[in-house]
DSSP file (Angstrom, degrees, kcal/mol; ACC not computed):
  #  RESIDUE AA STRUCTURE BP1 BP2  ACC     N-H-->O    O-->H-N    N-H-->O    O-->H-N    TCO  KAPPA ALPHA  PHI   PSI    X-CA   Y-CA   Z-CA
    1    1 A X              0   0    0      0, 0.0     2,-0.2     0, 0.0     0, 0.0   0.000 360.0 360.0 360.0 130.6   80.2 -134.8 -156.4
    2    2 A X        -     0   0    0      1,-0.1     2,-0.2     0, 0.0     0, 0.0  -0.531 360.0-134.0 -75.9 137.0   77.9 -137.0 -154.3
    3    3 A X        -     0   0    0     -2,-0.2     2,-0.4     0, 0.0    -1,-0.1  -0.618  11.2-143.2 -89.0 149.8   74.2 -136.3 -154.6
    4    4 A X        -     0   0    0     -2,-0.2     2,-0.3     0, 0.0     0, 0.0  -0.904  15.5-126.6-110.5 143.6   71.9 -136.1 -151.6
    5    5 A X        +     0   0    0     -2,-0.4     2,-0.3     2,-0.0     0, 0.0  -0.624  31.7 172.9 -86.0 147.0   68.3 -137.3 -151.6
    6    6 A X        -     0   0    0     -2,-0.3     2,-0.5     2,-0.0     0, 0.0  -0.941  28.1-117.3-145.3 167.2   65.5 -135.1 -150.6
    7    7 A X        +     0   0    0     -2,-0.3     2,-0.4     2,-0.0    -2,-0.0  -0.933  24.7 179.4-114.1 130.8   61.7 -135.3 -150.5
    8    8 A X        -     0   0    0     -2,-0.5     2,-0.5     2,-0.0    -2,-0.0  -0.998  21.3-139.1-126.1 131.9   59.5 -133.0 -152.5
    9    9 A X        +     0   0    0     -2,-0.4     2,-0.3     6,-0.0    -2,-0.0  -0.794  23.9 177.4 -97.5 130.5   55.7 -133.4 -152.4
   10   10 A X        -     0   0    0     -2,-0.5     2,-0.1     4,-0.0    -2,-0.0  -0.928  35.5-109.0-124.1 150.0   53.7 -133.1 -155.5
   11   11 A X     >  -     0   0    0     -2,-0.3     4,-2.5     1,-0.1     3,-0.3  -0.509  41.6-110.3 -66.0 149.1   50.0 -133.5 -156.2
   12   12 A X  H  > S+     0   0    0      1,-0.2     4,-2.4     2,-0.2     5,-0.2   0.873 119.5  51.1 -53.3 -39.6   49.5 -136.7 -158.2
   13   13 A X  H  > S+     0   0    0      2,-0.2     4,-2.2     1,-0.2    -1,-0.2   0.892 109.9  49.8 -65.8 -38.7   48.5 -134.7 -161.3
   14   14 A X  H  > S+     0   0    0     -3,-0.3     4,-2.7     2,-0.2     5,-0.2   0.935 111.3  48.3 -63.8 -46.3   51.6 -132.5 -161.0
   15   15 A X  H  X S+     0   0    0     -4,-2.5     4,-2.8     1,-0.2    -2,-0.2   0.911 111.8  49.7 -61.5 -42.6   53.9 -135.6 -160.7
   16   16 A X  H  X S+     0   0    0     -4,-2.4     4,-2.5    -5,-0.2    -1,-0.2   0.899 111.1  49.6 -62.7 -40.4   52.2 -137.2 -163.7
   17   17 A X  H  X S+     0   0    0     -4,-2.2     4,-2.0     2,-0.2    -2,-0.2   0.927 113.4  45.0 -65.7 -45.1   52.6 -134.1 -165.7
   18   18 A X  H  X S+     0   0    0     -4,-2.7     4,-2.8     2,-0.2    -2,-0.2   0.916 113.6  50.6 -64.2 -43.1   56.3 -133.7 -164.8
   19   19 A X  H  X S+     0   0    0     -4,-2.8     4,-2.8    -5,-0.2    -2,-0.2   0.903 108.5  52.1 -63.2 -40.6   56.9 -137.4 -165.5
   20   20 A X  H  X S+     0   0    0     -4,-2.5     4,-2.2     2,-0.2    -1,-0.2   0.910 111.6  47.0 -61.8 -41.5   55.2 -137.2 -168.9
   21   21 A X  H  X S+     0   0    0     -4,-2.0     4,-2.3     2,-0.2    -2,-0.2   0.936 111.4  50.7 -64.2 -46.0   57.5 -134.3 -169.8
   22   22 A X  H  X>S+     0   0    0     -4,-2.8     5,-2.7     1,-0.2     4,-0.7   0.915 111.8  47.8 -58.3 -44.0   60.6 -136.1 -168.5
   23   23 A X  H ><5S+     0   0    0     -4,-2.8     3,-0.7     3,-0.2    -1,-0.2   0.913 110.0  53.2 -62.1 -42.6   59.6 -139.2 -170.6
   24   24 A X  H 3<5S+     0   0    0     -4,-2.2    -2,-0.2     1,-0.2    -1,-0.2   0.886 115.7  38.2 -61.2 -40.9   59.0 -137.0 -173.6
   25   25 A X  H 3<5S-     0   0    0     -4,-2.3    -1,-0.2    -5,-0.1    -2,-0.2   0.416 113.2-115.1 -94.0   2.2   62.5 -135.3 -173.5
   26   26 A X  T <<5S+     0   0    0     -3,-0.7     2,-0.3    -4,-0.7    -3,-0.2   0.839  73.9 122.2  72.3  32.7   64.3 -138.5 -172.4
   27   27 A X      < -     0   0    0     -5,-2.7    -1,-0.2    -6,-0.2     2,-0.2  -0.770  64.2-102.6-119.6 166.8   65.3 -137.3 -169.0
   28   28 A X     >  -     0   0    0     -2,-0.3     4,-2.1     1,-0.1     5,-0.2  -0.508  30.3-114.6 -83.9 159.9   64.6 -138.6 -165.5
   29   29 A X  H  > S+     0   0    0      1,-0.2     4,-2.4     2,-0.2     5,-0.2   0.927 118.4  51.4 -55.7 -47.2   62.1 -137.0 -163.2
   30   30 A X  H  > S+     0   0    0      1,-0.2     4,-2.9     2,-0.2     5,-0.2   0.894 107.5  52.1 -60.4 -42.1   64.9 -136.0 -160.8
   31   31 A X  H  > S+     0   0    0      1,-0.2     4,-2.7     2,-0.2     5,-0.2   0.919 110.6  47.9 -61.0 -43.5   66.8 -134.4 -163.6
   32   32 A X  H  X S+     0   0    0     -4,-2.1     4,-2.2     2,-0.2    -2,-0.2   0.932 115.6  43.3 -64.6 -46.1   63.8 -132.3 -164.8
   33   33 A X  H  X S+     0   0    0     -4,-2.4     4,-2.4     2,-0.2    -2,-0.2   0.918 115.4  49.0 -66.8 -43.6   63.0 -131.1 -161.2
   34   34 A X  H  X S+     0   0    0     -4,-2.9     4,-2.6    -5,-0.2     5,-0.2   0.939 112.5  47.5 -61.1 -48.0   66.6 -130.4 -160.4
   35   35 A X  H  X S+     0   0    0     -4,-2.7     4,-2.5    -5,-0.2    -1,-0.2   0.906 112.0  50.2 -62.4 -42.1   67.2 -128.4 -163.6
   36   36 A X  H  X S+     0   0    0     -4,-2.2     4,-2.0    -5,-0.2    -1,-0.2   0.919 112.2  47.2 -62.7 -43.6   64.0 -126.4 -163.1
   37   37 A X  H  X S+     0   0    0     -4,-2.4     4,-2.0     1,-0.2    -2,-0.2   0.924 113.4  47.6 -64.8 -44.6   64.9 -125.5 -159.5
   38   38 A X  H  X S+     0   0    0     -4,-2.6     4,-2.6     1,-0.2    -2,-0.2   0.888 110.4  52.2 -65.8 -38.8   68.5 -124.5 -160.4
   39   39 A X  H  X S+     0   0    0     -4,-2.5     4,-2.7    -5,-0.2    -1,-0.2   0.892 107.9  52.3 -62.9 -38.8   67.3 -122.4 -163.3
   40   40 A X  H  X S+     0   0    0     -4,-2.0     4,-2.0     2,-0.2    -2,-0.2   0.914 111.6  45.8 -63.6 -42.5   64.9 -120.6 -161.0
   41   41 A X  H  X S+     0   0    0     -4,-2.0     4,-2.2     2,-0.2    -2,-0.2   0.914 113.6  49.1 -66.7 -42.8   67.7 -119.8 -158.6
   42   42 A X  H  X S+     0   0    0     -4,-2.6     4,-2.5     2,-0.2    -2,-0.2   0.900 109.9  51.7 -63.2 -41.2   70.0 -118.7 -161.4
   43   43 A X  H  X S+     0   0    0     -4,-2.7     4,-2.6     1,-0.2    -1,-0.2   0.908 109.3  50.1 -61.8 -41.8   67.3 -116.5 -162.9
   44   44 A X  H  X S+     0   0    0     -4,-2.0     4,-2.2     2,-0.2    -1,-0.2   0.903 111.0  48.9 -63.7 -40.7   66.8 -114.8 -159.5
   45   45 A X  H  X S+     0   0    0     -4,-2.2     4,-2.5     2,-0.2    -2,-0.2   0.901 111.4  50.0 -65.2 -40.5   70.5 -114.2 -159.1
   46   46 A X  H  X S+     0   0    0     -4,-2.5     4,-2.4     2,-0.2    -2,-0.2   0.910 110.0  50.2 -63.7 -42.5   70.6 -112.7 -162.6
   47   47 A X  H  X S+     0   0    0     -4,-2.6     4,-2.6     1,-0.2    -2,-0.2   0.907 111.4  48.9 -62.1 -41.0   67.7 -110.4 -161.8
   48   48 A X  H  X S+     0   0    0     -4,-2.2     4,-2.6     2,-0.2    -2,-0.2   0.917 110.5  49.8 -65.8 -42.2   69.4 -109.3 -158.7
   49   49 A X  H  X S+     0   0    0     -4,-2.5     4,-2.3     2,-0.2    -1,-0.2   0.898 111.7  49.6 -62.0 -39.9   72.7 -108.6 -160.5
   50   50 A X  H  X S+     0   0    0     -4,-2.4     4,-2.5     2,-0.2    -2,-0.2   0.933 111.7  47.7 -63.4 -46.5   70.7 -106.6 -163.1
   51   51 A X  H  X S+     0   0    0     -4,-2.6     4,-2.2     1,-0.2    -2,-0.2   0.888 112.0  50.3 -63.0 -39.1   68.9 -104.6 -160.4
   52   52 A X  H  X S+     0   0    0     -4,-2.6     4,-1.7     2,-0.2    -1,-0.2   0.906 110.6  49.6 -63.9 -41.5   72.3 -104.0 -158.7
   53   53 A X  H  X S+     0   0    0     -4,-2.3     4,-0.8     2,-0.2    -2,-0.2   0.903 110.6  49.9 -65.3 -41.2   73.8 -102.8 -162.0
   54   54 A X  H >< S+     0   0    0     -4,-2.5     3,-0.7     1,-0.2    -1,-0.2   0.910 109.8  51.2 -62.3 -41.4   70.9 -100.5 -162.6
   55   55 A X  H 3< S+     0   0    0     -4,-2.2    -1,-0.2     1,-0.2    -2,-0.2   0.839 113.7  44.3 -65.0 -32.3   71.2  -99.0 -159.1
   56   56 A X  H 3< S+     0   0    0     -4,-1.7    -1,-0.2    -5,-0.1     2,-0.2   0.513  85.0 120.8 -89.6  -5.7   75.0  -98.4 -159.7
   57   57 A X    <<  -     0   0    0     -4,-0.8    -3,-0.0    -3,-0.7    -4,-0.0  -0.411  42.6-169.9 -65.5 124.5   74.5  -97.0 -163.2
   58   58 A X        -     0   0    0     -2,-0.2    -1,-0.2     2,-0.1     3,-0.1   0.404  44.8-111.4 -95.9   2.5   75.8  -93.4 -163.3
   59   59 A X        +     0   0    0      1,-0.3     2,-0.2     0, 0.0    -2,-0.1   0.379  66.6 147.1  87.6  -5.3   74.4  -92.8 -166.8
   60   60 A X        -     0   0    0      2,-0.0     2,-0.3     1,-0.0    -1,-0.3  -0.475  23.4-177.7 -68.4 130.5   77.7  -92.6 -168.6
   61   61 A X        -     0   0    0     -2,-0.2     2,-0.4    -3,-0.1    -1,-0.0  -0.958  12.2-156.9-130.4 149.7   77.5  -94.0 -172.1
   62   62 A X        -     0   0    0     -2,-0.3     2,-0.1     4,-0.0    -2,-0.0  -0.961  16.7-126.7-125.5 143.1   80.1  -94.4 -174.9
   63   63 A X     >  -     0   0    0     -2,-0.4     4,-2.2     1,-0.1     5,-0.2  -0.391  32.9-107.4 -77.1 164.9   79.7  -94.6 -178.6
   64   64 A X  H  > S+     0   0    0      1,-0.2     4,-2.5     2,-0.2     5,-0.2   0.893 121.8  54.1 -61.2 -39.1   81.1  -97.6 -180.5
   65   65 A X  H  > S+     0   0    0      1,-0.2     4,-2.4     2,-0.2    -1,-0.2   0.895 107.9  49.8 -62.5 -39.4   83.9  -95.4 -181.9
   66   66 A X  H  > S+     0   0    0      2,-0.2     4,-2.7     1,-0.2    -1,-0.2   0.906 110.4  50.0 -65.2 -41.1   84.8  -94.3 -178.4
   67   67 A X  H  X S+     0   0    0     -4,-2.2     4,-2.3     2,-0.2    -2,-0.2   0.924 111.4  48.5 -63.2 -44.4   85.0  -97.9 -177.1
   68   68 A X  H  X S+     0   0    0     -4,-2.5     4,-2.3     2,-0.2    -2,-0.2   0.922 112.3  49.0 -61.1 -44.4   87.2  -98.9 -180.1
   69   69 A X  H  X S+     0   0    0     -4,-2.4     4,-2.1     1,-0.2    -2,-0.2   0.918 111.5  48.7 -62.7 -43.6   89.5  -95.9 -179.4
   70   70 A X  H  X S+     0   0    0     -4,-2.7     4,-1.5     1,-0.2    -1,-0.2   0.880 110.9  51.3 -63.7 -37.6   89.7  -96.7 -175.7
   71   71 A X  H  X S+     0   0    0     -4,-2.3     4,-0.8     1,-0.2    -1,-0.2   0.906 110.7  47.9 -66.0 -41.1   90.5 -100.4 -176.5
   72   72 A X  H  < S+     0   0    0     -4,-2.3     3,-0.4     1,-0.2    -2,-0.2   0.869 110.6  51.7 -68.6 -35.5   93.3  -99.3 -178.9
   73   73 A X  H  < S+     0   0    0     -4,-2.1    -1,-0.2     1,-0.2    -2,-0.2   0.812 105.9  56.1 -68.8 -29.9   94.8  -96.9 -176.4
   74   74 A X  H  <        0   0    0     -4,-1.5    -1,-0.2     1,-0.2    -2,-0.2   0.709 360.0 360.0 -75.9 -19.9   94.8  -99.7 -173.8
   75   75 A X     <        0   0    0     -4,-0.8    -1,-0.2    -3,-0.4    -2,-0.1   0.492 360.0 360.0 -76.3 360.0   96.9 -102.0 -176.0
């Protein structure tokens, strides 16, 4: 997949801090920033999925024995 370039503005201290971290972990500046941004988006999607699941929760719970029995009946 071809990458696209973009511009992100950082304060000099922020850029230095990120670059120092990237150097420490042996990654490029771009890799560190890209990974952080993608993790933030994934975390937000996970939180939304969790909130959606809570909203749809009907309160029904099963014991482990019930789950095992249902699994065996499905086979």
